[in-house]
VOGU-3710 file (C-alpha; in Angstrom, 3 decimals, decimal comma):
1> msawshpedd> 11,855/-18,369/7,222  9,093/-17,490/4,740  6,667/-19,352/2,881  4,728/-18,054/-0,128  0,311/-18,922/-0,494  -0,890/-22,127/0,651  2,617/-23,968/1,083  1,179/-27,748/0,708  3,195/-30,229/2,851  2,881/-33,544/0,413
11> fcndggldpl> 7,599/-32,804/-0,162  7,417/-33,552/3,694  6,096/-37,637/3,650  9,316/-39,069/2,632  10,824/-37,784/5,993  13,681/-35,862/4,165  12,961/-32,203/5,806  12,852/-31,215/9,821  9,833/-32,407/10,924  8,793/-29,328/13,522
21> lcaelaalds> 8,509/-27,448/9,672  6,576/-30,115/7,802  4,119/-29,780/11,300  4,085/-26,236/10,681  3,349/-27,064/6,952  1,027/-29,743/8,041  -1,073/-26,984/10,467  -0,713/-24,120/7,016  -2,018/-26,317/5,029  -5,505/-26,806/6,968
31> etatnnpaqi> -6,563/-23,193/7,042  -8,688/-22,381/4,530  -6,798/-21,595/0,764  -6,972/-18,231/-0,175  -5,866/-16,665/-4,143  -3,970/-14,735/-2,543  -0,628/-14,800/-2,850  0,433/-13,814/1,737  3,465/-13,917/2,695  2,909/-15,929/5,568
41> nidiarspiq> 6,129/-16,783/8,658  7,178/-20,063/9,384  7,902/-19,734/13,151  10,274/-22,714/14,448  10,251/-22,804/18,319  12,749/-25,171/19,611  15,411/-25,132/23,082  19,061/-26,536/22,064  17,766/-29,593/23,978  15,486/-30,523/22,191
51> tlllyiklgm> 16,929/-30,243/18,378  20,523/-31,807/19,977  18,008/-35,109/20,890  16,054/-34,970/18,177  18,161/-35,407/16,330  20,361/-38,074/18,316  17,045/-39,442/16,673  17,230/-39,031/13,578  21,009/-40,476/13,635  19,945/-43,445/15,373
61> ehilplgldh> 17,493/-43,683/12,790  20,404/-44,072/9,963  21,861/-46,476/11,285  18,922/-48,540/12,713  16,982/-50,003/10,522  18,346/-47,370/8,021  21,827/-48,203/7,611  22,627/-51,870/6,791  25,560/-51,319/4,439  27,426/-49,019/8,279
71> llfvlallls> 26,436/-51,835/9,824  27,414/-55,000/7,890  30,889/-52,608/7,932  30,657/-53,026/11,886  29,860/-55,875/12,007  32,930/-57,124/9,625  35,103/-55,355/12,263  33,649/-57,877/14,618  34,021/-60,532/13,216  37,877/-59,498/12,665
81> tyhlprllly> 38,526/-59,813/16,606  38,153/-61,320/19,661  38,956/-58,974/22,028  35,487/-56,472/23,321  38,636/-53,982/23,635  40,079/-54,143/20,822  36,842/-53,902/18,990  36,251/-50,594/20,476  39,227/-49,245/19,869  37,796/-49,906/15,669
91> isiftlahsi> 34,846/-48,408/16,512  36,497/-45,510/18,286  39,162/-44,542/15,423  35,760/-45,425/12,781  34,229/-42,942/14,433  36,942/-40,445/14,725  37,778/-40,569/10,427  34,000/-40,526/9,814  33,122/-37,672/12,118  35,958/-35,013/10,232
101> tlilsyanii> 34,406/-35,841/6,874  30,552/-35,952/8,689  31,418/-31,900/9,636  33,803/-30,703/6,703  31,083/-32,361/4,246  28,585/-31,379/5,993  30,068/-27,846/6,404  31,052/-27,659/3,149  34,926/-27,337/3,429  35,496/-30,757/1,207
111> tiggpwievl> 32,648/-31,404/-1,625  33,737/-35,011/-2,441  30,519/-37,122/-2,519  27,631/-38,080/-4,904  26,891/-41,553/-6,117  30,473/-43,176/-6,330  31,042/-42,085/-2,243  28,332/-45,276/-2,022  30,050/-47,367/-4,453  33,358/-46,327/-2,627
121> ialsivfvav> 31,828/-47,725/0,687  30,137/-50,670/-0,164  33,867/-51,350/-1,693  35,025/-50,693/1,838  32,443/-53,272/3,199  34,041/-56,096/0,607  37,749/-55,050/1,523  36,968/-56,490/5,068  34,722/-59,009/4,553  37,011/-60,356/2,169
131> eniflknisa> 40,266/-59,411/4,224  39,367/-61,545/7,053  38,221/-64,795/5,576  41,741/-64,740/3,861  43,805/-63,369/6,709  43,513/-64,896/9,821  46,386/-62,965/12,319  45,596/-59,371/11,079  48,398/-56,793/11,804  46,218/-54,336/14,528
141> mwrvviiflf> 48,227/-51,138/13,178  46,947/-52,028/9,559  43,514/-52,565/10,657  43,437/-49,608/12,272  44,996/-47,435/9,362  41,786/-48,789/7,099  38,892/-49,115/9,288  40,006/-44,637/9,696  40,798/-44,609/6,072  37,080/-46,097/5,023
151> gllhgmgfag> 35,841/-44,332/7,819  36,591/-40,669/5,585  34,452/-42,125/3,540  31,114/-43,029/5,505  31,332/-40,140/6,814  31,242/-38,541/3,673  27,996/-41,183/2,858  26,819/-39,304/6,372  27,177/-36,103/5,582  24,503/-36,668/2,181
161> alrdlnvpde> 22,163/-38,085/5,246  21,908/-35,496/7,204  22,153/-32,856/4,286  19,261/-34,187/3,146  17,248/-33,479/6,562  18,014/-29,209/5,838  18,889/-28,898/8,995  17,660/-25,003/9,791  20,956/-22,704/9,727  20,335/-21,801/13,219
171> yfftgllgfn> 20,676/-25,529/14,185  23,760/-26,365/12,382  25,905/-27,109/14,944  23,224/-28,664/17,651  22,394/-30,781/15,164  25,488/-32,251/12,853  26,612/-33,145/17,373  23,196/-34,956/17,659  23,170/-36,530/14,317  26,373/-37,788/14,943
181> lgveiaqvgf> 25,952/-39,122/18,152  22,503/-40,565/17,505  25,270/-42,806/14,979  27,360/-43,306/17,643  25,034/-44,615/19,884  23,314/-47,260/17,148  27,005/-48,047/16,191  28,044/-49,036/19,489  24,922/-50,742/20,912  24,724/-52,908/18,112
191> alvvftalay> 28,447/-54,122/18,381  27,796/-54,597/21,865  24,603/-56,205/21,584  26,030/-58,924/19,157  29,522/-59,275/19,891  27,788/-60,349/23,303  25,320/-63,302/21,535  28,284/-64,266/19,466  30,713/-64,741/23,005  30,449/-67,676/24,073
201> wmkkswyrqr> 31,231/-69,844/20,222  34,207/-67,107/20,171  35,651/-69,895/22,754  35,389/-72,767/20,916  37,439/-74,227/18,097  35,182/-74,314/14,650  34,069/-70,817/15,193  35,961/-69,721/12,849  35,951/-72,336/10,568  31,521/-72,657/11,324
211> iviplnvais> 30,762/-68,565/12,442  33,345/-65,719/11,364  34,536/-67,254/7,448  30,196/-67,976/6,455  29,486/-64,178/7,385  31,990/-63,069/6,172  31,017/-64,619/2,677  27,772/-63,139/2,710  28,809/-60,493/3,799  31,372/-59,848/0,837
221> ligswwvytr> 28,116/-61,120/-1,220  25,751/-58,455/-0,324  28,599/-55,490/-0,429  29,539/-57,264/-3,951  25,859/-56,811/-4,710  25,695/-53,030/-3,694  28,514/-52,168/-5,633  26,946/-53,270/-8,682  23,503/-52,118/-8,675  24,722/-48,437/-7,121
231> i> 27,567/-48,239/-10,584
//
């Protein structure tokens, strides 16, 4: 890629561009300014492994600490089951679904996106939390279908975040894979930590009344507030 004249790196401060590109621009900014526009080639040299690790890190950061809405959805799933294998099944279905739309949306094969996707993501959180409050025994098949459908929505949100990073074309597939892996590592890690913390209390007769329902009420209220503010 090329830049004209003496580029500034101010637009890199929000983390919206590839960090190696920003480093190159910062280095150019440190050079002596010239009044004569000149074309400057910027060479981003990074191995596939370095690219993969970079975008794994960026994917993890999109969930921890930036993806509170996605984490609340995972927490609502966790609060709907007492069994770790079933929780891992739910997360696997969620992963499959959002991987599909992440790839299709980022590759511009489907173009559904924009602010309304964020509204629908917030609504998905409210829906699952309210189900947890009022339905004590939820059919596993019904929950799998709901998770898959909502996972498709979340994948569109992930695609928007990845698109904002402006992944260079030559790193498209590696960046896409790394970002998705980073998202999954953060989600599964969060779920395992919280499930482990709650495992002892799950055996108590009052677990649903004192922990499951209050937490889902809080999740549904936060999700409802997000629906309002995003609209």
